PDBQT receptor file of N, H, CA, C and O in Angstrom, charges set to zero:
ATOM      1  N   MET A   1       0.535  -1.238   0.246  1.00  0.00    +0.000 N 
ATOM      2  CA  MET A   1      -0.201   0.089  -0.019  1.00  0.00    +0.000 C 
ATOM      3  C   MET A   1       0.779   1.105   0.208  1.00  0.00    +0.000 C 
ATOM      4  O   MET A   1       1.553   1.143   1.164  1.00  0.00    +0.000 OA
ATOM      5  N   PRO A   2       0.687   2.022  -0.842  1.00  0.00    +0.000 N 
ATOM      6  CA  PRO A   2       1.585   3.565  -0.975  1.00  0.00    +0.000 C 
ATOM      7  C   PRO A   2       1.134   4.079   0.088  1.00  0.00    +0.000 C 
ATOM      8  O   PRO A   2       0.062   3.919   0.672  1.00  0.00    +0.000 OA
ATOM      9  N   ARG A   3       2.172   4.814   0.340  1.00  0.00    +0.000 N 
ATOM     10  H   ARG A   3       3.042   4.943  -0.135  1.00  0.00    +0.000 HD
ATOM     11  CA  ARG A   3       1.987   6.316   1.520  1.00  0.00    +0.000 C 
ATOM     12  C   ARG A   3       1.798   7.676   0.782  1.00  0.00    +0.000 C 
ATOM     13  O   ARG A   3       2.068   7.640  -0.418  1.00  0.00    +0.000 OA
ATOM     14  N   TYR A   4       1.465   8.632   1.190  1.00  0.00    +0.000 N 
ATOM     15  H   TYR A   4       1.245   8.662   2.165  1.00  0.00    +0.000 HD
ATOM     16  CA  TYR A   4       1.701   9.499   0.113  1.00  0.00    +0.000 C 
ATOM     17  C   TYR A   4       1.986  11.068   1.261  1.00  0.00    +0.000 C 
ATOM     18  O   TYR A   4       1.630  11.119   2.439  1.00  0.00    +0.000 OA
ATOM     19  N   GLN A   5       2.487  11.859   0.722  1.00  0.00    +0.000 N 
ATOM     20  H   GLN A   5       2.775  11.817  -0.234  1.00  0.00    +0.000 HD
ATOM     21  CA  GLN A   5       2.382  13.333   1.343  1.00  0.00    +0.000 C 
ATOM     22  C   GLN A   5       1.922  14.252   0.445  1.00  0.00    +0.000 C 
ATOM     23  O   GLN A   5       2.492  14.144  -0.640  1.00  0.00    +0.000 OA
ATOM     24  N   VAL A   6       1.074  15.145   0.498  1.00  0.00    +0.000 N 
ATOM     25  H   VAL A   6       0.610  15.232   1.380  1.00  0.00    +0.000 HD
ATOM     26  CA  VAL A   6       0.833  16.142  -0.012  1.00  0.00    +0.000 C 
ATOM     27  C   VAL A   6       0.813  17.505   0.614  1.00  0.00    +0.000 C 
ATOM     28  O   VAL A   6       0.268  17.634   1.710  1.00  0.00    +0.000 OA
ATOM     29  N   VAL A   7       1.445  18.695  -0.083  1.00  0.00    +0.000 N 
ATOM     30  H   VAL A   7       1.887  18.591  -0.974  1.00  0.00    +0.000 HD
ATOM     31  CA  VAL A   7       2.086  19.566   0.491  1.00  0.00    +0.000 C 
ATOM     32  C   VAL A   7       0.807  20.841  -0.348  1.00  0.00    +0.000 C 
ATOM     33  O   VAL A   7       0.147  20.571  -1.351  1.00  0.00    +0.000 OA
ATOM     34  N   VAL A   8       0.774  21.812   0.207  1.00  0.00    +0.000 N 
ATOM     35  H   VAL A   8       1.310  22.031   1.022  1.00  0.00    +0.000 HD
ATOM     36  CA  VAL A   8      -0.317  22.702  -0.962  1.00  0.00    +0.000 C 
ATOM     37  C   VAL A   8       0.093  24.403  -0.157  1.00  0.00    +0.000 C 
ATOM     38  O   VAL A   8      -0.022  24.873   0.976  1.00  0.00    +0.000 OA
ATOM     39  N   LYS A   9       0.388  24.689  -0.931  1.00  0.00    +0.000 N 
ATOM     40  H   LYS A   9       0.481  24.308  -1.850  1.00  0.00    +0.000 HD
ATOM     41  CA  LYS A   9       0.632  26.514  -0.228  1.00  0.00    +0.000 C 
ATOM     42  C   LYS A   9       0.160  27.050  -1.198  1.00  0.00    +0.000 C 
ATOM     43  O   LYS A   9       0.427  26.698  -2.347  1.00  0.00    +0.000 OA
ATOM     44  N   ARG A  10      -0.706  28.096  -0.864  1.00  0.00    +0.000 N 
ATOM     45  H   ARG A  10      -0.923  28.382   0.069  1.00  0.00    +0.000 HD
ATOM     46  CA  ARG A  10      -1.228  29.438  -1.589  1.00  0.00    +0.000 C 
ATOM     47  C   ARG A  10      -0.880  30.558  -0.978  1.00  0.00    +0.000 C 
ATOM     48  O   ARG A  10      -0.468  30.761   0.164  1.00  0.00    +0.000 OA
ATOM     49  N   ILE A  11      -1.200  31.612  -2.317  1.00  0.00    +0.000 N 
ATOM     50  H   ILE A  11      -1.535  31.447  -3.245  1.00  0.00    +0.000 HD
ATOM     51  CA  ILE A  11      -0.744  32.696  -1.947  1.00  0.00    +0.000 C 
ATOM     52  C   ILE A  11      -2.570  33.713  -2.039  1.00  0.00    +0.000 C 
ATOM     53  O   ILE A  11      -3.194  33.996  -3.061  1.00  0.00    +0.000 OA
ATOM     54  N   VAL A  12      -2.799  33.899  -1.155  1.00  0.00    +0.000 N 
ATOM     55  H   VAL A  12      -2.292  33.670  -0.325  1.00  0.00    +0.000 HD
ATOM     56  CA  VAL A  12      -4.546  34.601  -1.210  1.00  0.00    +0.000 C 
ATOM     57  C   VAL A  12      -4.337  36.261  -1.000  1.00  0.00    +0.000 C 
ATOM     58  O   VAL A  12      -3.420  36.725  -0.322  1.00  0.00    +0.000 OA
ATOM     59  N   SER A  13      -5.278  37.020  -1.650  1.00  0.00    +0.000 N 
ATOM     60  H   SER A  13      -6.023  36.644  -2.201  1.00  0.00    +0.000 HD
ATOM     61  CA  SER A  13      -5.201  38.348  -1.803  1.00  0.00    +0.000 C 
ATOM     62  C   SER A  13      -5.572  38.752  -0.043  1.00  0.00    +0.000 C 
ATOM     63  O   SER A  13      -5.750  38.083   0.975  1.00  0.00    +0.000 OA
ATOM     64  N   SER A  14      -5.564  40.053  -0.343  1.00  0.00    +0.000 N 
ATOM     65  H   SER A  14      -5.419  40.597  -1.170  1.00  0.00    +0.000 HD
ATOM     66  CA  SER A  14      -6.358  40.808   1.479  1.00  0.00    +0.000 C 
ATOM     67  C   SER A  14      -8.281  40.271   0.987  1.00  0.00    +0.000 C 
ATOM     68  O   SER A  14      -9.122  39.954   1.829  1.00  0.00    +0.000 OA
ATOM     69  N   ASN A  15      -8.478  40.307  -0.246  1.00  0.00    +0.000 N 
ATOM     70  H   ASN A  15      -7.795  40.564  -0.930  1.00  0.00    +0.000 HD
ATOM     71  CA  ASN A  15      -9.872  40.291  -0.014  1.00  0.00    +0.000 C 
ATOM     72  C   ASN A  15     -10.102  38.663  -0.509  1.00  0.00    +0.000 C 
ATOM     73  O   ASN A  15     -10.978  38.338  -1.310  1.00  0.00    +0.000 OA
ATOM     74  N   GLY A  16      -9.257  37.824   0.053  1.00  0.00    +0.000 N 
ATOM     75  H   GLY A  16      -8.546  38.088   0.704  1.00  0.00    +0.000 HD
ATOM     76  CA  GLY A  16      -9.842  36.469   0.182  1.00  0.00    +0.000 C 
ATOM     77  C   GLY A  16      -9.322  35.387  -1.087  1.00  0.00    +0.000 C 
ATOM     78  O   GLY A  16      -9.466  34.170  -0.973  1.00  0.00    +0.000 OA
ATOM     79  N   LYS A  17      -8.710  36.023  -2.284  1.00  0.00    +0.000 N 
ATOM     80  H   LYS A  17      -8.593  37.012  -2.376  1.00  0.00    +0.000 HD
ATOM     81  CA  LYS A  17      -9.068  35.462  -3.516  1.00  0.00    +0.000 C 
ATOM     82  C   LYS A  17      -7.907  34.724  -3.857  1.00  0.00    +0.000 C 
ATOM     83  O   LYS A  17      -6.913  35.422  -3.659  1.00  0.00    +0.000 OA
ATOM     84  N   ILE A  18      -7.588  33.442  -4.351  1.00  0.00    +0.000 N 
ATOM     85  H   ILE A  18      -8.396  32.875  -4.512  1.00  0.00    +0.000 HD
ATOM     86  CA  ILE A  18      -6.243  32.738  -4.456  1.00  0.00    +0.000 C 
ATOM     87  C   ILE A  18      -5.645  32.829  -5.477  1.00  0.00    +0.000 C 
ATOM     88  O   ILE A  18      -6.003  32.234  -6.494  1.00  0.00    +0.000 OA
ATOM     89  N   ILE A  19      -4.410  33.741  -5.401  1.00  0.00    +0.000 N 
ATOM     90  H   ILE A  19      -4.120  34.224  -4.575  1.00  0.00    +0.000 HD
ATOM     91  CA  ILE A  19      -3.579  34.384  -6.383  1.00  0.00    +0.000 C 
ATOM     92  C   ILE A  19      -2.716  33.191  -6.850  1.00  0.00    +0.000 C 
ATOM     93  O   ILE A  19      -2.875  33.027  -8.059  1.00  0.00    +0.000 OA
ATOM     94  N   ALA A  20      -2.140  32.594  -6.486  1.00  0.00    +0.000 N 
ATOM     95  H   ALA A  20      -2.011  32.727  -5.503  1.00  0.00    +0.000 HD
ATOM     96  CA  ALA A  20      -1.220  31.212  -7.019  1.00  0.00    +0.000 C 
ATOM     97  C   ALA A  20      -1.368  30.351  -6.051  1.00  0.00    +0.000 C 
ATOM     98  O   ALA A  20      -1.564  30.747  -4.902  1.00  0.00    +0.000 OA
ATOM     99  N   GLU A  21      -1.276  28.665  -6.445  1.00  0.00    +0.000 N 
ATOM    100  H   GLU A  21      -1.117  28.343  -7.378  1.00  0.00    +0.000 HD
ATOM    101  CA  GLU A  21      -0.982  27.932  -5.608  1.00  0.00    +0.000 C 
ATOM    102  C   GLU A  21      -0.218  26.458  -6.226  1.00  0.00    +0.000 C 
ATOM    103  O   GLU A  21      -0.279  25.861  -7.301  1.00  0.00    +0.000 OA
ATOM    104  N   ALA A  22       0.385  26.280  -5.163  1.00  0.00    +0.000 N 
ATOM    105  H   ALA A  22       0.434  26.765  -4.290  1.00  0.00    +0.000 HD
ATOM    106  CA  ALA A  22       1.723  25.288  -5.409  1.00  0.00    +0.000 C 
ATOM    107  C   ALA A  22       1.275  23.808  -4.398  1.00  0.00    +0.000 C 
ATOM    108  O   ALA A  22       1.179  23.808  -3.171  1.00  0.00    +0.000 OA
ATOM    109  N   LYS A  23       1.036  22.539  -5.383  1.00  0.00    +0.000 N 
ATOM    110  H   LYS A  23       1.114  22.539  -6.380  1.00  0.00    +0.000 HD
ATOM    111  CA  LYS A  23       1.203  21.537  -5.018  1.00  0.00    +0.000 C 
ATOM    112  C   LYS A  23       1.971  19.977  -5.325  1.00  0.00    +0.000 C 
ATOM    113  O   LYS A  23       1.992  19.314  -6.362  1.00  0.00    +0.000 OA
ATOM    114  N   SER A  24       2.483  19.751  -4.183  1.00  0.00    +0.000 N 
ATOM    115  H   SER A  24       2.466  20.290  -3.341  1.00  0.00    +0.000 HD
ATOM    116  CA  SER A  24       3.333  18.461  -4.598  1.00  0.00    +0.000 C 
ATOM    117  C   SER A  24       2.576  17.404  -3.748  1.00  0.00    +0.000 C 
ATOM    118  O   SER A  24       1.882  17.544  -2.741  1.00  0.00    +0.000 OA
ATOM    119  N   ILE A  25       2.883  16.429  -4.379  1.00  0.00    +0.000 N 
ATOM    120  H   ILE A  25       3.447  16.315  -5.197  1.00  0.00    +0.000 HD
ATOM    121  CA  ILE A  25       2.400  15.176  -3.989  1.00  0.00    +0.000 C 
ATOM    122  C   ILE A  25       3.345  13.882  -3.950  1.00  0.00    +0.000 C 
ATOM    123  O   ILE A  25       3.296  13.119  -4.914  1.00  0.00    +0.000 OA
ATOM    124  N   ALA A  26       4.298  13.570  -2.760  1.00  0.00    +0.000 N 
ATOM    125  H   ALA A  26       4.338  14.190  -1.976  1.00  0.00    +0.000 HD
ATOM    126  CA  ALA A  26       4.898  12.014  -2.930  1.00  0.00    +0.000 C 
ATOM    127  C   ALA A  26       4.431  11.214  -2.336  1.00  0.00    +0.000 C 
ATOM    128  O   ALA A  26       3.800  11.261  -1.280  1.00  0.00    +0.000 OA
ATOM    129  N   SER A  27       4.792  10.153  -3.175  1.00  0.00    +0.000 N 
ATOM    130  H   SER A  27       5.305  10.116  -4.033  1.00  0.00    +0.000 HD
ATOM    131  CA  SER A  27       4.411   8.687  -3.281  1.00  0.00    +0.000 C 
ATOM    132  C   SER A  27       5.212   7.705  -2.978  1.00  0.00    +0.000 C 
ATOM    133  O   SER A  27       6.005   7.492  -3.895  1.00  0.00    +0.000 OA
ATOM    134  N   ALA A  28       5.375   6.843  -1.852  1.00  0.00    +0.000 N 
ATOM    135  H   ALA A  28       4.731   7.016  -1.107  1.00  0.00    +0.000 HD
ATOM    136  CA  ALA A  28       6.052   6.003  -1.441  1.00  0.00    +0.000 C 
ATOM    137  C   ALA A  28       5.641   4.345  -1.629  1.00  0.00    +0.000 C 
ATOM    138  O   ALA A  28       4.560   3.916  -1.227  1.00  0.00    +0.000 OA
ATOM    139  N   TYR A  29       6.362   3.737  -2.102  1.00  0.00    +0.000 N 
ATOM    140  H   TYR A  29       7.240   4.086  -2.428  1.00  0.00    +0.000 HD
ATOM    141  CA  TYR A  29       5.337   2.418  -2.634  1.00  0.00    +0.000 C 
ATOM    142  C   TYR A  29       6.126   0.774  -1.599  1.00  0.00    +0.000 C 
ATOM    143  O   TYR A  29       7.050   1.219  -0.918  1.00  0.00    +0.000 OA
ATOM    144  N   SER A  30       6.011  -0.455  -1.420  1.00  0.00    +0.000 N 
ATOM    145  H   SER A  30       5.260  -0.816  -1.973  1.00  0.00    +0.000 HD
ATOM    146  CA  SER A  30       6.351  -0.743  -0.227  1.00  0.00    +0.000 C 
ATOM    147  C   SER A  30       7.553  -1.551  -1.608  1.00  0.00    +0.000 C 
ATOM    148  O   SER A  30       8.403  -2.222  -1.022  1.00  0.00    +0.000 OA
ATOM    149  N   ASN A  31       7.703  -1.585  -2.815  1.00  0.00    +0.000 N 
ATOM    150  H   ASN A  31       7.013  -1.040  -3.291  1.00  0.00    +0.000 HD
ATOM    151  CA  ASN A  31       8.629  -2.028  -3.427  1.00  0.00    +0.000 C 
ATOM    152  C   ASN A  31       9.721  -1.077  -3.698  1.00  0.00    +0.000 C 
ATOM    153  O   ASN A  31      10.546  -1.343  -4.572  1.00  0.00    +0.000 OA
ATOM    154  N   GLY A  32       9.787  -0.003  -3.022  1.00  0.00    +0.000 N 
ATOM    155  H   GLY A  32       9.117   0.213  -2.312  1.00  0.00    +0.000 HD
ATOM    156  CA  GLY A  32      11.359   0.965  -3.000  1.00  0.00    +0.000 C 
ATOM    157  C   GLY A  32      10.900   1.667  -3.601  1.00  0.00    +0.000 C 
ATOM    158  O   GLY A  32      11.206   2.761  -3.126  1.00  0.00    +0.000 OA
ATOM    159  N   LYS A  33      10.056   1.848  -4.761  1.00  0.00    +0.000 N 
ATOM    160  H   LYS A  33       9.808   0.959  -5.147  1.00  0.00    +0.000 HD
ATOM    161  CA  LYS A  33       9.459   3.144  -5.924  1.00  0.00    +0.000 C 
ATOM    162  C   LYS A  33       8.949   4.153  -5.515  1.00  0.00    +0.000 C 
ATOM    163  O   LYS A  33       7.824   4.028  -5.031  1.00  0.00    +0.000 OA
ATOM    164  N   SER A  34       9.569   5.520  -5.550  1.00  0.00    +0.000 N 
ATOM    165  H   SER A  34      10.482   5.623  -5.944  1.00  0.00    +0.000 HD
ATOM    166  CA  SER A  34       8.706   6.986  -5.312  1.00  0.00    +0.000 C 
ATOM    167  C   SER A  34       8.426   7.400  -6.477  1.00  0.00    +0.000 C 
ATOM    168  O   SER A  34       8.786   7.020  -7.591  1.00  0.00    +0.000 OA
ATOM    169  N   GLU A  35       7.537   8.477  -6.017  1.00  0.00    +0.000 N 
ATOM    170  H   GLU A  35       7.245   8.786  -5.112  1.00  0.00    +0.000 HD
ATOM    171  CA  GLU A  35       7.321   9.321  -7.457  1.00  0.00    +0.000 C 
ATOM    172  C   GLU A  35       6.885  10.892  -6.716  1.00  0.00    +0.000 C 
ATOM    173  O   GLU A  35       6.263  10.971  -5.656  1.00  0.00    +0.000 OA
ATOM    174  N   ILE A  36       7.254  11.819  -7.344  1.00  0.00    +0.000 N 
ATOM    175  H   ILE A  36       7.759  11.756  -8.205  1.00  0.00    +0.000 HD
ATOM    176  CA  ILE A  36       6.972  13.402  -7.159  1.00  0.00    +0.000 C 
ATOM    177  C   ILE A  36       6.284  13.954  -8.576  1.00  0.00    +0.000 C 
ATOM    178  O   ILE A  36       6.836  14.075  -9.669  1.00  0.00    +0.000 OA
ATOM    179  N   ASN A  37       5.071  14.215  -8.255  1.00  0.00    +0.000 N 
ATOM    180  H   ASN A  37       4.623  14.117  -7.367  1.00  0.00    +0.000 HD
ATOM    181  CA  ASN A  37       4.592  15.291  -9.025  1.00  0.00    +0.000 C 
ATOM    182  C   ASN A  37       3.685  16.453  -8.146  1.00  0.00    +0.000 C 
ATOM    183  O   ASN A  37       2.938  16.473  -7.168  1.00  0.00    +0.000 OA
ATOM    184  N   GLN A  38       4.272  17.439  -9.187  1.00  0.00    +0.000 N 
ATOM    185  H   GLN A  38       4.879  17.423  -9.981  1.00  0.00    +0.000 HD
ATOM    186  CA  GLN A  38       3.977  19.016  -9.314  1.00  0.00    +0.000 C 
ATOM    187  C   GLN A  38       3.139  19.447 -10.042  1.00  0.00    +0.000 C 
ATOM    188  O   GLN A  38       2.725  18.790 -10.998  1.00  0.00    +0.000 OA
ATOM    189  N   SER A  39       2.625  20.871  -9.694  1.00  0.00    +0.000 N 
ATOM    190  H   SER A  39       2.961  21.405  -8.918  1.00  0.00    +0.000 HD
ATOM    191  CA  SER A  39       1.735  21.348 -10.235  1.00  0.00    +0.000 C 
ATOM    192  C   SER A  39       1.615  23.120  -9.892  1.00  0.00    +0.000 C 
ATOM    193  O   SER A  39       0.932  23.392  -8.905  1.00  0.00    +0.000 OA
ATOM    194  N   ILE A  40       1.976  23.802 -10.332  1.00  0.00    +0.000 N 
ATOM    195  H   ILE A  40       2.531  23.581 -11.135  1.00  0.00    +0.000 HD
ATOM    196  CA  ILE A  40       1.687  25.211 -10.074  1.00  0.00    +0.000 C 
ATOM    197  C   ILE A  40       0.729  25.605 -11.012  1.00  0.00    +0.000 C 
ATOM    198  O   ILE A  40       0.644  25.081 -12.123  1.00  0.00    +0.000 OA
ATOM    199  N   SER A  41      -0.181  26.733 -10.513  1.00  0.00    +0.000 N 
ATOM    200  H   SER A  41      -0.112  27.158  -9.610  1.00  0.00    +0.000 HD
ATOM    201  CA  SER A  41      -1.164  27.384 -10.810  1.00  0.00    +0.000 C 
ATOM    202  C   SER A  41      -0.876  28.660 -10.357  1.00  0.00    +0.000 C 
ATOM    203  O   SER A  41      -0.176  29.016  -9.409  1.00  0.00    +0.000 OA
ATOM    204  N   VAL A  42      -1.745  29.532 -11.461  1.00  0.00    +0.000 N 
ATOM    205  H   VAL A  42      -2.314  29.242 -12.231  1.00  0.00    +0.000 HD
ATOM    206  CA  VAL A  42      -1.116  31.509 -11.284  1.00  0.00    +0.000 C 
ATOM    207  C   VAL A  42      -2.411  31.858 -11.479  1.00  0.00    +0.000 C 
ATOM    208  O   VAL A  42      -2.934  30.914 -12.072  1.00  0.00    +0.000 OA
ATOM    209  N   THR A  43      -3.272  32.795 -11.274  1.00  0.00    +0.000 N 
ATOM    210  H   THR A  43      -2.847  33.562 -10.793  1.00  0.00    +0.000 HD
ATOM    211  CA  THR A  43      -4.181  33.183 -11.763  1.00  0.00    +0.000 C 
ATOM    212  C   THR A  43      -3.726  34.402 -11.977  1.00  0.00    +0.000 C 
ATOM    213  O   THR A  43      -2.538  34.534 -11.683  1.00  0.00    +0.000 OA
ATOM    214  N   LEU A  44      -4.460  35.689 -12.540  1.00  0.00    +0.000 N 
ATOM    215  H   LEU A  44      -5.425  35.581 -12.778  1.00  0.00    +0.000 HD
ATOM    216  CA  LEU A  44      -3.753  37.230 -12.164  1.00  0.00    +0.000 C 
ATOM    217  C   LEU A  44      -5.481  37.372 -12.561  1.00  0.00    +0.000 C 
ATOM    218  O   LEU A  44      -6.256  36.521 -12.998  1.00  0.00    +0.000 OA
ATOM    219  N   SER A  45      -5.618  38.299 -12.334  1.00  0.00    +0.000 N 
ATOM    220  H   SER A  45      -4.989  38.990 -11.980  1.00  0.00    +0.000 HD
ATOM    221  CA  SER A  45      -7.491  38.913 -12.350  1.00  0.00    +0.000 C 
ATOM    222  C   SER A  45      -7.239  40.612 -11.800  1.00  0.00    +0.000 C 
ATOM    223  O   SER A  45      -6.650  41.028 -10.802  1.00  0.00    +0.000 OA
ATOM    224  N   SER A  46      -7.827  41.220 -12.712  1.00  0.00    +0.000 N 
ATOM    225  H   SER A  46      -8.305  40.882 -13.523  1.00  0.00    +0.000 HD
ATOM    226  CA  SER A  46      -8.592  42.647 -12.348  1.00  0.00    +0.000 C 
ATOM    227  C   SER A  46     -10.352  42.397 -12.512  1.00  0.00    +0.000 C 
ATOM    228  O   SER A  46     -11.102  41.488 -12.866  1.00  0.00    +0.000 OA
ATOM    229  N   ASP A  47     -10.439  43.549 -12.108  1.00  0.00    +0.000 N 
ATOM    230  H   ASP A  47      -9.830  44.287 -11.820  1.00  0.00    +0.000 HD
ATOM    231  CA  ASP A  47     -11.976  43.727 -12.528  1.00  0.00    +0.000 C 
ATOM    232  C   ASP A  47     -12.595  43.593 -13.453  1.00  0.00    +0.000 C 
ATOM    233  O   ASP A  47     -13.789  43.295 -13.441  1.00  0.00    +0.000 OA
ATOM    234  N   SER A  48     -11.578  43.879 -14.938  1.00  0.00    +0.000 N 
ATOM    235  H   SER A  48     -10.608  44.121 -14.948  1.00  0.00    +0.000 HD
ATOM    236  CA  SER A  48     -12.464  42.808 -16.240  1.00  0.00    +0.000 C 
ATOM    237  C   SER A  48     -12.262  41.915 -16.926  1.00  0.00    +0.000 C 
ATOM    238  O   SER A  48     -12.924  41.440 -17.848  1.00  0.00    +0.000 OA
ATOM    239  N   SER A  49     -10.566  41.428 -16.153  1.00  0.00    +0.000 N 
ATOM    240  H   SER A  49     -10.028  41.814 -15.404  1.00  0.00    +0.000 HD
ATOM    241  CA  SER A  49     -10.811  39.988 -17.147  1.00  0.00    +0.000 C 
ATOM    242  C   SER A  49      -9.671  38.959 -16.054  1.00  0.00    +0.000 C 
ATOM    243  O   SER A  49      -9.078  39.310 -15.035  1.00  0.00    +0.000 OA
ATOM    244  N   SER A  50      -9.682  37.841 -16.638  1.00  0.00    +0.000 N 
ATOM    245  H   SER A  50     -10.165  37.556 -17.466  1.00  0.00    +0.000 HD
ATOM    246  CA  SER A  50      -8.773  36.596 -15.565  1.00  0.00    +0.000 C 
ATOM    247  C   SER A  50      -8.113  35.898 -16.419  1.00  0.00    +0.000 C 
ATOM    248  O   SER A  50      -8.531  35.327 -17.426  1.00  0.00    +0.000 OA
ATOM    249  N   SER A  51      -6.918  35.963 -15.936  1.00  0.00    +0.000 N 
ATOM    250  H   SER A  51      -6.578  36.427 -15.118  1.00  0.00    +0.000 HD
ATOM    251  CA  SER A  51      -6.118  34.688 -16.598  1.00  0.00    +0.000 C 
ATOM    252  C   SER A  51      -5.379  33.769 -15.550  1.00  0.00    +0.000 C 
ATOM    253  O   SER A  51      -5.044  34.070 -14.405  1.00  0.00    +0.000 OA
ATOM    254  N   THR A  52      -5.172  32.342 -16.350  1.00  0.00    +0.000 N 
ATOM    255  H   THR A  52      -5.444  32.097 -17.281  1.00  0.00    +0.000 HD
ATOM    256  CA  THR A  52      -4.627  31.365 -15.539  1.00  0.00    +0.000 C 
ATOM    257  C   THR A  52      -3.707  30.337 -16.452  1.00  0.00    +0.000 C 
ATOM    258  O   THR A  52      -3.737  29.824 -17.570  1.00  0.00    +0.000 OA
ATOM    259  N   SER A  53      -2.985  30.356 -15.435  1.00  0.00    +0.000 N 
ATOM    260  H   SER A  53      -2.961  30.773 -14.527  1.00  0.00    +0.000 HD
ATOM    261  CA  SER A  53      -1.705  29.512 -15.971  1.00  0.00    +0.000 C 
ATOM    262  C   SER A  53      -1.248  28.046 -15.280  1.00  0.00    +0.000 C 
ATOM    263  O   SER A  53      -0.370  28.065 -14.418  1.00  0.00    +0.000 OA
ATOM    264  N   ILE A  54      -1.874  26.770 -15.686  1.00  0.00    +0.000 N 
ATOM    265  H   ILE A  54      -2.588  26.755 -16.386  1.00  0.00    +0.000 HD
ATOM    266  CA  ILE A  54      -1.411  25.978 -14.702  1.00  0.00    +0.000 C 
ATOM    267  C   ILE A  54       0.022  25.029 -15.632  1.00  0.00    +0.000 C 
ATOM    268  O   ILE A  54       0.099  25.280 -16.835  1.00  0.00    +0.000 OA
ATOM    269  N   SER A  55       0.952  24.118 -15.103  1.00  0.00    +0.000 N 
ATOM    270  H   SER A  55       0.890  23.914 -14.126  1.00  0.00    +0.000 HD
ATOM    271  CA  SER A  55       2.261  23.652 -15.355  1.00  0.00    +0.000 C 
ATOM    272  C   SER A  55       2.027  22.544 -14.307  1.00  0.00    +0.000 C 
ATOM    273  O   SER A  55       1.834  22.709 -13.103  1.00  0.00    +0.000 OA
ATOM    274  N   ASN A  56       2.081  21.370 -15.002  1.00  0.00    +0.000 N 
ATOM    275  H   ASN A  56       2.238  21.237 -15.981  1.00  0.00    +0.000 HD
ATOM    276  CA  ASN A  56       2.260  20.134 -14.404  1.00  0.00    +0.000 C 
ATOM    277  C   ASN A  56       4.033  19.517 -14.070  1.00  0.00    +0.000 C 
ATOM    278  O   ASN A  56       4.804  20.129 -14.809  1.00  0.00    +0.000 OA
ATOM    279  N   PHE A  57       4.485  18.891 -13.514  1.00  0.00    +0.000 N 
ATOM    280  H   PHE A  57       3.859  18.393 -12.914  1.00  0.00    +0.000 HD
ATOM    281  CA  PHE A  57       5.933  18.451 -13.565  1.00  0.00    +0.000 C 
ATOM    282  C   PHE A  57       5.520  17.324 -13.110  1.00  0.00    +0.000 C 
ATOM    283  O   PHE A  57       4.625  17.236 -12.270  1.00  0.00    +0.000 OA
ATOM    284  N   ASN A  58       6.356  15.977 -13.806  1.00  0.00    +0.000 N 
ATOM    285  H   ASN A  58       7.083  16.048 -14.489  1.00  0.00    +0.000 HD
ATOM    286  CA  ASN A  58       5.809  14.841 -13.309  1.00  0.00    +0.000 C 
ATOM    287  C   ASN A  58       7.334  14.287 -13.247  1.00  0.00    +0.000 C 
ATOM    288  O   ASN A  58       7.563  13.152 -12.829  1.00  0.00    +0.000 OA
TER     289      ASN A  58
């Protein structure tokens, strides 16, 4: 049975909106194999528009 560790970090604006989020998931298996998946999501927004960029790293 694999073991997982998840770390999530967020940058939140003063009005409560999430501006950026980084997530890292580490998996360790009983056969000695390990795996790390990371993703970063950045949202830029103003009153009239919004833009989101997502990157995944395996």
